[in-house]
C-alpha positions in Angstrom: -17.3 117.0 -6.0 -19.8 114.3 -5.1 -18.4 110.9 -6.0 -19.9 107.4 -5.3 -18.3 104.1 -5.8 -20.1 100.8 -6.3 -18.6 97.3 -6.2 -19.8 94.1 -7.8 -18.0 90.9 -8.7 -18.3 88.1 -11.2 -17.8 84.3 -10.7 -14.2 83.1 -10.6 -12.3 80.5 -12.6 -9.0 78.9 -11.7 -5.6 79.2 -13.2 -3.4 76.4 -12.3 0.4 76.2 -12.8 2.3 73.0 -12.0 5.7 73.6 -10.6 8.9 72.2 -12.1 9.6 68.6 -10.9 12.6 68.2 -8.6 14.2 65.3 -6.9 12.7 64.0 -3.6 9.3 63.1 -2.2 6.3 65.5 -2.6 7.7 66.3 -6.0 4.9 68.3 -7.6 3.4 70.7 -5.0 0.7 73.1 -6.2 1.6 76.9 -6.4 -1.1 77.8 -3.8 0.2 75.7 -0.9 0.1 77.7 2.3 -2.2 80.4 1.1 -5.7 81.1 2.4 -8.5 78.6 1.9 -6.1 75.8 1.3 -5.2 72.5 3.0 -2.2 70.2 2.9 -2.0 66.5 3.9 1.1 64.2 3.5 0.9 60.6 4.4 4.3 58.9 4.7 2.8 55.9 6.6 5.4 55.7 9.3 3.5 53.0 11.1 0.8 50.4 10.5 -2.1 52.6 12.0 -5.3 52.0 10.1 -7.1 54.4 9.7 -3.9 56.4 9.1 -3.6 60.1 9.9 -1.2 62.2 7.8 2.3 62.6 9.3 2.2 66.2 8.0 -0.9 68.4 7.9 -1.9 72.0 7.5 -5.7 72.1 7.7 -7.4 74.7 9.9 -10.8 73.2 8.9 -10.6 69.8 10.6 -8.9 66.4 10.2 -7.9 64.0 7.5 -7.5 60.3 7.5 -6.9 57.3 5.2 -8.8 53.9 5.4 -6.5 51.2 3.9 -7.9 47.9 2.6 -5.5 45.0 2.4 -6.3 42.1 0.1 -7.7 39.2 2.1 -6.7 36.7 3.3 -3.0 36.7 2.3 -2.2 40.4 1.7 1.1 41.6 3.3 -0.1 45.0 4.5 2.3 47.4 6.1 6.1 46.7 6.0 8.9 48.9 7.3 11.4 47.7 4.6 10.1 46.6 1.2 11.1 47.0 -2.5 14.0 49.3 -1.7 11.9 51.7 0.4 10.7 52.0 4.0 7.1 52.2 5.4 5.2 50.6 2.6 1.6 49.4 2.3 1.5 46.4 0.0 -1.1 44.1 -1.5 -3.9 46.7 -1.3 -7.3 46.8 -2.9 -7.8 50.5 -2.2 -7.1 53.5 0.0 -10.0 55.9 0.8 -8.9 59.4 1.9 -11.2 61.8 3.7 -10.4 65.5 4.2 -12.4 68.1 6.2 -12.4 71.5 4.4 -13.8 75.0 4.2 -17.6 75.1 3.9 -18.6 77.3 0.9 -21.4 75.9 -1.3 -21.0 78.8 -3.8 -17.3 78.2 -4.3 -15.2 75.8 -6.4 -12.7 73.3 -5.1 -9.5 72.0 -6.8 -7.9 68.8 -5.4 -4.2 68.0 -6.2 -3.3 64.4 -5.4 0.2 62.9 -5.6 0.6 59.1 -5.2 4.0 57.3 -5.0 3.5 53.6 -6.0 5.3 50.5 -7.2 4.4 48.9 -10.6 5.6 45.5 -11.8 3.9 43.9 -14.8 2.2 40.7 -13.7 2.8 41.5 -10.0 1.4 44.9 -9.0 -1.0 47.2 -10.8 -1.0 51.0 -11.4 -3.4 52.7 -8.9 -5.9 55.2 -10.2 -7.5 58.2 -8.4 -11.2 58.9 -8.3 -13.0 61.8 -6.7 -16.7 61.1 -6.3 -18.8 64.1 -7.6 -15.5 65.6 -9.0 -14.4 66.3 -12.6 -11.0 65.2 -13.8 -8.7 68.1 -14.9 -5.2 66.9 -15.6 -2.5 64.3 -14.7 1.2 63.4 -15.1 3.3 60.4 -14.1 7.1 60.4 -13.5 9.4 57.4 -13.0 11.4 57.6 -9.8 13.7 54.5 -9.8 13.8 50.9 -10.9 13.8 48.1 -8.4 13.8 44.4 -9.1 11.0 43.4 -11.5 9.4 46.8 -11.5 9.8 50.6 -10.8 8.6 53.3 -8.4 6.5 56.1 -9.9 4.8 59.2 -8.7 1.5 60.3 -10.3 -0.1 63.7 -9.9 -3.8 64.3 -10.7 -5.9 67.4 -10.5 -9.7 67.3 -9.9 -12.4 69.9 -9.6 -15.5 69.9 -7.5 -18.3 72.4 -8.2 -20.2 73.2 -6.0 -17.6 73.0 -3.2 -18.4 70.5 -0.3 -17.2 71.0 3.2 -15.8 67.4 3.2 -14.4 65.4 0.3 -13.5 61.8 -0.4 -10.5 60.8 -2.6 -10.2 57.2 -3.7 -7.0 55.5 -4.7 -8.2 52.3 -6.4 -6.9 49.1 -8.0 -8.2 49.1 -11.5 -8.3 45.3 -11.9 -10.2 43.1 -9.4 -7.4 40.4 -9.5 -4.5 42.8 -8.9 -3.0 44.5 -5.9 -1.4 47.9 -5.5 1.6 49.0 -3.5 1.7 52.6 -2.0 4.6 54.4 -0.4 3.2 58.0 0.1 0.2 60.1 -0.7 0.0 63.9 -0.7 -3.3 65.8 -1.0 -3.5 69.6 -1.5 -6.8 71.5 -1.9 -7.8 75.0 -2.6 -11.4 76.4 -2.2 -12.0 79.5 -4.4 -14.9 81.6 -3.3 -17.8 82.0 -5.8 -17.0 85.7 -5.9 -13.8 87.6 -5.1 -14.1 89.1 -1.6 -13.6 92.8 -1.5 -11.8 93.7 1.7 -11.2 97.5 1.3 -11.9 100.5 -1.0 -10.6 103.9 -0.2 -9.0 107.1 -1.6 -5.2 107.0 -1.2 -2.8 109.8 -0.6 -2.7 110.7 -4.3 -6.5 111.0 -4.4 -7.0 107.9 -6.4 -9.3 105.0 -5.6 -7.6 101.8 -4.3 -9.5 98.5 -4.3 -8.2 95.5 -2.3 -9.6 92.0 -2.7 -8.7 88.5 -1.3 -6.6 86.8 -3.9 -4.3 83.8 -4.8 -1.0 83.8 -6.5 -2.2 81.1 -8.9 -4.8 83.5 -10.4 -4.9 86.6 -12.5 -7.6 89.2 -12.3 -9.4 91.9 -14.4 -11.0 95.1 -13.2 -13.8 96.7 -15.2 -15.6 100.0 -14.5 -18.8 101.8 -15.6 -20.0 105.3 -15.0 -23.5 106.8 -14.8 -25.5 109.6 -13.3 -27.7 107.2 -11.2 -27.2 104.0 -9.3 -25.8 100.7 -10.3 -27.6 99.1 -13.3 -25.7 95.9 -13.8 -25.1 94.6 -17.3 -27.3 97.4 -18.8 -24.3 99.7 -18.1 -21.4 100.1 -20.5 -18.5 98.4 -18.9 -14.8 99.1 -19.8 -11.8 97.1 -18.9 -9.6 99.2 -16.7 -6.8 96.6 -16.5 -6.5 92.8 -17.2 -3.8 90.3 -16.4 -3.4 91.6 -12.8 -1.2 89.0 -11.1 -2.7 87.8 -7.8 -0.7 88.1 -4.6 -0.8 85.7 -1.8 -3.6 86.9 0.6 -4.8 90.2 -1.0 -4.2 92.2 -4.2 -4.6 96.0 -4.4 -5.3 97.9 -7.6 -5.3 101.7 -8.1 -7.5 103.6 -10.5 -5.5 106.6 -11.7 -8.4 107.9 -13.7 -10.9 107.9 -10.8 -11.2 111.7 -10.4 -11.8 112.4 -14.1 -15.4 111.3 -13.8 -18.0 113.8 -12.7 -20.6 111.2 -11.7 -20.9 107.8 -10.1 -18.2 105.2 -11.0 -18.7 101.4 -10.3 -16.2 98.6 -10.5 -16.4 94.9 -10.8 -13.5 92.4 -10.3 -13.3 88.8 -11.6 -10.7 86.1 -12.1 -9.8 85.5 -15.7 -10.4 82.1 -17.3 -7.1 80.6 -18.3 -6.4 77.1 -19.5 -4.9 74.7 -17.1 -1.2 74.1 -17.8 -0.3 70.4 -17.5 2.8 69.1 -15.8 5.6 67.7 -18.0 5.3 64.1 -18.7 7.8 61.7 -17.0 9.3 58.5 -18.4 
């Protein structure tokens, strides 16, 4: 039997889940952390270095750093013991973060930013996050503890950049020109999804069925479609049938088996794409 197999892919969209909030710092990590094409940077600001490099980093694509601007001329700056916490940057006008990343202009990047800050009405302002050339996706804020005239909070924001740059800037800003912001920690996670799923293997298994393996992420679900015809691949002019949808992505790669592959007496083609699923917001805090 003469059988041929063609592969094409469609553009991807992202499914984001936000994990349950637990006690401690770095409270709202993304589900993709540690997988391929991701970065992780955690600034705890253990000293007064400026620019500040993250104390914890997993980034195989380069470096990350933070430029910190203290209000002049009387801003406090870094303090090792302030407002019930240690290693605090106070009286700031902004913090500009820069992160080196994977270069893939056809891909889409998602940026997950956590900021731990102190707010006190009339004293310190709520910082806000901005990603130049990015699109805001979602946010949540949770109160951590009260202290004196104010409280400590952690905010989490999700941003999308399309097309994906090889280097991004994240701004943590003071919304009012007269006010100052106080920052304890900042965490930045990124994921760069390729413009098309990358097929890494297609073969016949021991049962004589076709197995297709592609690079995947656990935060995504996938659909496999197929079309048959006596001649070569004809794109959208072919009649495509969904073989299976809702395939849960695995960290690294996902493999799918076509148990009907040998019932076709002609060419069979497949295409794989990530399903478009609405972003799920994190639960609101106090």
